[in-house]
N, C-alpha and C positions, 0 to 999 in steps of 0.2 A: 592557694593564698595562705592557708594555715601552715603549710610546710615552710614557706618563706619566713613566717613569724617565728616558728620553732627554730629554724636555722639561725635567724638573727639573734634570738635569745642565747643559743649555745655558742655562737661566735663571740659574744661579749663575755662569756664565762671564762675566767682565768683563775683557777684555784691557787691559793698560795702554796708554794713548795716549801717543805721543811728542810732544814739543814741536813747535811750528811751525817753529822753526829747524832741528831735526833732520830734519824732513820735507823742507824745502826743500833742505838740503844733500844728502840722499840723492837727491832728484829731480834736482838739478843733476849729480850724479855719474853717475846713470843716463843722463841726456841726453848727457853727454860720451861715455859708452861707446857709445851708439847712433850718435853722430856719427862716432866713430872707426871703427866697423864700416861705416858708410855710405861713408866716404872710402876705406877699404881695398877695399870691394866695387867702387867706381868705378875704382880703380887696377887691380885685377885684370881687370875687364871691358875696360878700355882696352888692357892688355897682351895679353889674349887676342885682341882684334880685330887688333892689329898683328901678332901671331904668325901668325894665320890668313892675313892678307894676304901675309906673307912666305912662308909655306908654299905658298900657291896660286901665287904668282909663280914660285917656284923649281920647283915641280912642272910648271907650264906650260912654262917654259923648257927643262927637262930633256926633257919629252915632245916638244917641238918639235925639239930637237937630236937626239934618238934617231930621230925620224921622218925626218930627213935621210939616215939610213943605209938607208932602204928601197930606193932604186934599186940600191945595191950588193948588198943581200941578194937582191933579185929576180934580178939577173944570176947570182949564184951558184946560185940555185935552178934557173934555166934550164939551167945547165951540169950540175947534179945530175940533172935529168930525163933528160938525154941519156945519162947513164952508168949509171943503175939500171934495173932491170926495172919494168914498169908495175904489177905486182901486189904489189910489196914495200912494206914500211913506209916506207922512204925515198922511194919513189915517191909514196906517199900524202902524205907531208909536203911534198915538192917541188910537188905540185899544190895543196895547201891551206895554204901557208905564210903567206899574208897575214893571216887572222884570228888565227893563233897569234902572229905577230910583233906585231900590234896589241895583243893581250892582254898580251904580255910588256912592251911599251913602257908600257902603262897601269899594270901592276903595279909596274914599276921606278920610274916617275915618281911614282906614289902613295906608294911606300915612301920615296923621297927627299923628297917634300913633307911627309910625316908627320915624318920626322927633322928637316927644316928647321924645322917648327913647334915641335917639342920643344926643339931647340937654341936657337932664338930666344927662346922663353919662358924657358928656363933662364938665358940671358944677361941678359935684361931684369930678371928677379927678382934675379939676383946684383948687377947694377948698382944696383938700387933699394936693396938692403941696404947696399951700400958707401956710397951717398949719404946714408943716414940717419946 
């Protein structure tokens, strides 16, 4: 019985049809909107790629520069080994400094790379807004 009522309601429904020119105008407007979104997406993707390359390059350079300090750190750890007791915490650090230093170098280089990515992306977006 409910199905008959629903069928009756929908059988009486006749939505007004818009004219062909209105349909074409609306279609063109929608297509322009889609094209604008596509262009914006391409610009954002390009900016992200450039920012990633900048971040990777800066992170690699920083990691390389920090790793140049390893010989000086190694010498200071050798001096520290001679002055501290073997069972102390500083003795443990002086014997196992290399993995800790590499982890610190990786963390600092990663942090700098991330900030370089964020900064370059911000500057590229700002430049794009100014150019418009």
